[in-house]
N, C-alpha and C positions, 0 to 999 in steps of 0.2 A: 253719481260717478259713472254709471253704466251708459250715460248719454255720450261718453267720450270713448274713442277707440285709439289704441296705440298704432304706431306706424305700420307694424307687421300686419295687424288685423285689417286696417284701412286699405292697405295695398291688396290684401287678399280679396276683400269685398269688391274692389275695383277691377281685380284681375290683372294687375300690373306689378312691375317690380318696385322696390322701394325707391330706386333712382327716378322712375317715372312719377311716383307719388310726389317726390320733392320737386320735380319739374312742374307738376300741377300747382304746387304752392307758389313757386316763383312766378308763374304766369297769372296768378290771381284767381285760379279756378277753384282753389281750396284754401281754407285758412287754417294755419297751425296755431294751437293754443299751448301755453305753458302748463306743465303738470307739476306734480310734487317733486319729481326729479328734473331739474332744469336742463339736463342733457337729453331728455326725451320729450318730444312734442306729442300732443294729443290732437284728435280731430273729432268734431261733432259728428255723431252717427247720422244725424239727419242730413248734414252737408255731404257726407260720403254717399248716402243713398241717392240724394238728388243728382250728384255728379255721375254716379253709376247709371242712373236712368237716362241721363243725357247721352252718355257714351253708347248705350244700347240703341238709342234712336239712330245712330250712325251720323254721317256727315252730309246727308242730303240737304241741299239748300232750303227746300221747302220746310222740312222738319225743323231745321235750325232756326229759321225765321219764326215759325209758329211757336216753338218752345221758348224763344227769347222774349216774345211779346206777350205771352200768356203765362204770367207768374214764373218765368223761367230764369235763365242765367242773367247776371248783372250786365247792363249795357253801358253804364256811365259811372264814372268815379264821383263820389260825393263825400264830404266830411261832415254832413249835417246830421243825418238820422240813421240809426242802426236798429234793425229788427233781428234779434238773435236770441235763441233759447226761449222763444215766446215772451220776450221782454222788448220794450221800446226805449231807446236811448236818444237824447238830443245832445249831440257833441260829447258822447260818452257818459252823459249823466242820465240816470233813470227817470223817465218821464213821469211815472206814477209817483215817485218820491218828490219830484219837482212840483207836482200838482198839489201836494200837501200845503205849500206855502207861497209858491211863485205866482206872480200876475202874468197876464199875457204880455205886458210891456217888458217884464223880466226875460221872458222866453224870446221875445224879439231881440233884445240885446244879446242874448246868448247865441242865437242862430245867425244874427247879422254881424256878430263880432263888433258891436258898438256899445257905448254907454247908453243905457235906457234914457237918461236925462237929455242926451244929445238928440236922440230920435223923437222923444216926446217932451218938448219944452212946455213951460207953464202957460204959454199962449196958445189958444185953439186956432186951427187953420181958418182962413177966411171962407165965406160962402159966396160963390159966384151967382150972378143974377139968374143964369139959366137954371140952376138947381131950384131956387125959390119959385121960379115960374112953372117948373114941371111938377112940383109937389101937388097942387090942386088937380092937375090933369090926371094923375095916377092914383089919387086918393081912393077911388072905388075898388081898385085891384088889391089882392093880397100882398102883404109886404114882401114875402119871399119871391114873388113874381116881378116886383118893381125894383128889386135890389140892384140889378145890373144897370138899367137905364139911369137910375138916380145917381149911382156911383160914377158913371161915365160923365154925367152932366156936372157933377160936383168937382171933378178933377181935371187936370190937364197934363200933357206929356212933359212939358218943360221942367216940372219939379223933380222928375226922376229920369231925365234923359241921360244918355251915356256920357255926355261931355261934362256933366256936373262933377264938382269935386266931392270927395267922400263925406265931408261934413254936411254939405247941402243935400247930397243924396240921402243921407241918413234921416235928416229932418223931413225930406220929401216922402220917404218911405213911411215914417211914423204918421205923417199927415194922411197917407193913403188908408192906413188902418182906422184912423179916427173918422175919415170921411165914409168908410164902409159901415162903421157902426152907426153913424148919423143917418146914412141912407136906409139902414135896417129899421131905424126908429122913426124915419121921416122927420128928422129934427135937425137943428143946427149942430155942427161939430162941437165937441166939448174937450177940455183938457183933463177932465177926470179920468182915472183908470177905466178902461172899457167895461169891466164887469160891474163897476158902480154905476156907470151910465145906464147899462141895461137894467140893472136891478131897480134903479130909481124910476125909469120909464115904465117898467112892468109892475111896479108897486110891491116888490118882494121884500121880505124881512132880511135881517143880517145873515141868517143861516142860508136863505135862498141866494143871496148875493155871493156867498162863499161857494155854493154849488155851481153857480154860473161861472165863477172864476176857475174852478177846477175843470169844468167842461171845456172852456176855451183853451186852457193849457194842454189838455189831453188831445185836442183836435189840431194843435198847432202845425204838426207835420207828420207825414207817414211815408217817408222815403219816396220812391218813384211811382206814386199812384197816378191815375190818369190826369188829374188836374195839375199835379206838381210837374209831371212830364210836359204837359201843355205849356205851362209857364216857362219852363226851360227852353222849349222850342221857340216860343215867341221871343224870349230874351236873346237867344242865339242869333237872331237876325239883326240885332242892334237896336231893337225897339225899347221903349221906356219900361220902367217897372210898372207903371200904370197899365200899359198894354198887356204886360204879363199877368197882372191881376185880373183884367177883363177876360183874358183867355182862360185863366183858372176858374173864374166864375161860370163861364159858359160850359166848361167841362163838368164842373161840380153839379150843374143842374140836371144832368142825365139820371135816369132812374136806376142805373147800375152803380151810381156813385152817391153824391150827397142827396140826390133826389130820392134815394131809397127811404129816407125818413117819411116821405109822403106815403110810400107803400106800407111802411110799418103802421102809420096812422090808420090806413084803410083796413089792414089786417086786424088791428086792435079793435076798431069799431065793429068789425064783423063778429066779435066774440061777445058783444053785449047781449043780454037776454037769457043768460043761464046756459048750462051744459057746455062749459068751455072745452072740456076734453073731447066731447062728442063733435063739436064744431071743428076743432083742430084735426081730429081723426078723419072726418069727412073731407076736409080740405086736402089732406095728404092722400086719401084714397082717390081723389079726382085728379091727382097729379099736380096740384098747385103748390108753389113753393111757400115757405114760411119766411117772409122778409124780416130781417133783423136778427137772424140766427145763423151761426157758423161764419168763420172767416178763415180763408185758406192759409194765412200766415200764423194763425193761432189755433191749432187743432184742439187744444184743451181750454179754449176760451179767450176772447179778446181782452188783452190786458187793460185796455182803456175802459171797457165796460166793467171789469172787475174792480177798477179803482173808483168808479163813480156809483155803481148801483148799490153797494152796501149803505150809502148815505141817502139814497133816494127811496129804497124799498120801505123803510119805516113810515114814510109819508104817503106811500101808494101801495097798499097790500096787493091790489089786483096785479101789479107788475110781477110780484113774486109768484102769484098763482099761475100766470102765463108761463113764466120761466120754468116752473116745476112741471106743468103739463107738457110743454115741448120737450123737456129733458126726459120725461118718462116715456114719451112716444118715439123720440128720434135720437136722444142723447146729445143733441146740438145745444151749445151754450149761446147766450146772447152776444151780439156785436155792439159796437159803439152806436150804430143807428138806433137800435132798440133802447139803449141807455139814454140817448138824447131825447127820444120821444117820451120815455118814462119821466125824465127830468121836466120836460115841458108840461106834462100832465100833472105831475106832483106839485109844481109851482103855480099851476093855473095860468100859464102863459098862452098867448093867442096861438091858434093852430098855424103851423108854418114856422114857428119860432125855433124848432129843432134844426131846420135847415139854416136859419139865420145864425145860430150859434156855431154851427159847423163852418159856415162860410167865413165868419169874422175870425174865428180861431185859425182856420187854415190859411187865411190871407197872409199871416206872418210867415208860414212855410213857403208859400208861392214867392214871396219877395226874397226869401233866403235862397231858394233855388235859382231865381232869376239873377240875383247878384253873383252867386257862385258860377253860374253858366257864363254870364257876361265876362267874368274875370278870365275865363279860358280863351276868349276871343275866337271860339270855334263855332261854326255853323252846324247845327244838327240837321243832317241831310242823309238819312238812310236810303238804301236801295230796296226796290221791291222784287219779289220773285214773280215773274210774269207768268200768268196762267191762261191768257187769252189765246185766240187763234194766231198761229204763226204766219208771218208774211210769205207771199209766194216767192 
C-alpha cells in the first residue's frame, strides 16, 4: 500500500496545488488509481517521483527531447501493452499469467483484436521460388544472421498492404509470423503452432516445447521499445506490415536490444574454467558491464525473467550460480536476455537461438503496433533540437 500516495501527499511532493495535480491527470501526465474509498484517488509513488524529476529539469527543449527519448515521458498513445508496478500486461491481462497456458497465436489474436483461427488458418502459406533459391546460398551463415534476408525473400508487401480488407490483412499478418519462424529454421512454412514447429526442429521434449512456448509469449511485446517504435514509424508512412516487421528486425539486431543475447553468450562463455565470482569481480573492476542483468523498467527484477527462469534453472544449475554471484556482487537481477540464453543452453539449442526466439515472439508485437499506428492515419515525424553551427 505504501507504493501509493494520496492526493495531498502527491501534490506536496510535486510542489503544486491539488488543482494543478488534477490538471496533470487530465493531461495524461499522471494516472489516478482507485483506492479503498472511491471518493479519493491514489497515485503511484514512482509515477509522482518521475513527474517531479521531469519538472525539475525545466522546459528547456534540449532536456525535454532527451528525457522523452531516453526512458522518459510517454510520446504515443497505445492500447496494447502496459508496464506498471513492475508488471507487464497485454491489453490489461497479466503477461506472466498468460504465459502459463497461451500460445503465441493466442497472444497474436489478443494484441491484433482478431480470432486466432482467422489469422492462422489450417493451410500453411506458400513458399516463393526466391526463398528456396536463397536457402543454399546462406547455409554457411548462422541462422540469426540470415533471418532478415530469408524473411524478406519469403514474403511480399501485397499480403499486408494498407488497402487490404481486415480479414485478408489478418491472414497476411499470421503468414508473416509463420514465414519468420520458417526463416529461422530455414524450412518451409508450417501450419503447426509456432512453438511446436521450433520444438520439433530443435528436437526438444514436451517440457522443452512448453518452455519455448512460454518464452515466445513473454517476448511478444514490450511497449515502445526501439524495435516496436521502429515498426510504428514504418507503418505510419503507409507501408505494409511486412515492411514494419523488416524494420523491427533491423532494430532488434542491435547489441543494445535483441542482439544483447549475443553479449550474454560471450559473457557466459568467459566464466568457464572455475572461479566464477573472481572472474565477474575482475570484469566489474575493469569497468566492463554485465550483459543480461538489470532492466530500467524493473528495478526489482525483469518480470519476464522471473516467469521463465524458475522452470529453466533445474535443467541448468550453472545459470543459478551466475545469478547468485552477480546478485552478491552488484545486487542486479537477470533480464529477459539472460533468461533466453539460459533457456537456449538448458535445451541444447544452437547458439543464436535465443535471438531467434526473441525475434519470432516480438514479431507479433511489431505487427500489433504497426496495425494500431496505421489505424491512426498519422505520420510519425518528430522535430529535432538543432545543435550544429548557426547560419550566418
